[in-house]
N, C-alpha and C positions, 0 to 999 in steps of 0.2 A: 442702705448704709446711712442711716440718719445719725443724729447725735448733735450735741451742742458744740459750740466753739469751732465753727468751720468758716472758711472764707476762700477767696480766690486771690492768688498772687499773679499779677499780670506779667511781671518780669520773668519769673521762672515757669510760667504757665502751669501752675500747680493749683488744683482745686481740693479743698479739704483742710488737712493739717500738715505742718512741717515739724520735724524733730531737729533740735540742736543738741549736740553732744560735746562734752569736754572730756578728753581722755588723757591718760598719762603717757609717758614715752613708750610704754609697752603696748599701748592700744586698749588698755582696760578703762572702762567708763568710770568717771568721777561724778559727773552730773548730767542729767538728761532734762531737756525742757521741750515739751510738746505744746503747740499752740495753733491757733487759726492761721491759715496760710496768708491772710491779708495783713498780718503784723509784720513790720519791717524787720530785716535781719539785724540791724544795729540795735533796735529796741530789745530784741530777743537776747542779743549778746550782753547787753547791760544786765538783764535779769540773770543770765547764766553766770556772769562774773561775780555778781554779788552773792549768789547762791554758792558758788564754788569756794569763796573765802570762808563761808560759814561751815561748809562740809569738810574742806581740806585747808586748814590754816597754814600749812607749810608750803603751799603752792607759791612759786615765785615768778615763773615766766610762762607766758601763754603765746603760742604761735597761732595765727589766724589767717584765713584767706582774704582776698580783696573785698569781699562783701562786708567785712567787719571793720573797715577803716573809718576814721572820722575823729574829730577833736573831742566830741562828747564822750565817745567810748574810751579814748585815751585818758580823759579825766577820771572816768569811773574806774579804770584800771589802776591809775595812780592812787585814787582814794582807797582802793582795796589792797594797796601795797603789792601790785602786780606789774610786771614789765610785759607790755603787749607789743609783739612784733608781728607786723602784717607781712606775709610772704607774697611778694609781687610776682606777677607773670612777666618773664623777660623776653620770650620769643613766642611767636604764634605756633599753633598746633599742639599736639600732645607732648608734654614734657613732665617728667616726674619732678615735682617741686619739693624742696627740702622740708621735712617735718610734716607736710600736708598729707603725704601718703599714709601716715599712721592712722589718721582719722578715716581716710577712704578705706583702708583695710578693715578697720573696725566696723564700718557700715556694711562692708561685704560679709563679714562674719554674721552680723545681725540679719542680713538679708536671707540667710539660709534657714531662718526660723519662719515657718509658715505663718504664724500668728502676726509677724511683723512685716510680711510681704505686702499686705494691704492694710488699710486702716479700718479694722472691724469694730473698734471700740466706740462707745457713746461718749465717754468722757476722756479728755486729754490726760488726766491723771492715771487712768487705767493703761493708756498707751505707754506712759512713762514706766509704770510698774512692769509691764511685759518686756520692756527693753532691759530693765534691771534683772528680771528673771532669766532672760536669755543670756545675759552676760554672766550671771551666777552659774548657770548650767555649763557654759563654756569654761569657766575657771575650774569648776569641779571636775569636768572631763579631763582637763590638763593635769590636775593634781593626782588623779587616779591612774593616769596612763604613764 
């Protein structure tokens, strides 16, 4: 499993690549960003937000988890005319957090696709393409049923 653009994230104990997704309130993907795991989540979020305003100019509010908090990210969101709200964890243990479950559900849908279960791709752009392909297949299945 070779390929370019790989790294190690010591915080999440992930070797290889990470995928960041931006979804709408139904859980349908707007933007996907795949990159080396050693790139910080806040840096990835800045790239994701700037890409999202280009792809979806009517986007107004974004909910994110605690990994995406920070003043620089808030300034990027304001520069893109987005309202960024970080969903904070209030109590220990497993608790369904508001709006965050939508992204987790989308990741579960994507996890059912064999090609996305592991990182088989040599290029991160191909990984992004297969995420879009899996979401397109999911939407087509919903339209036909």
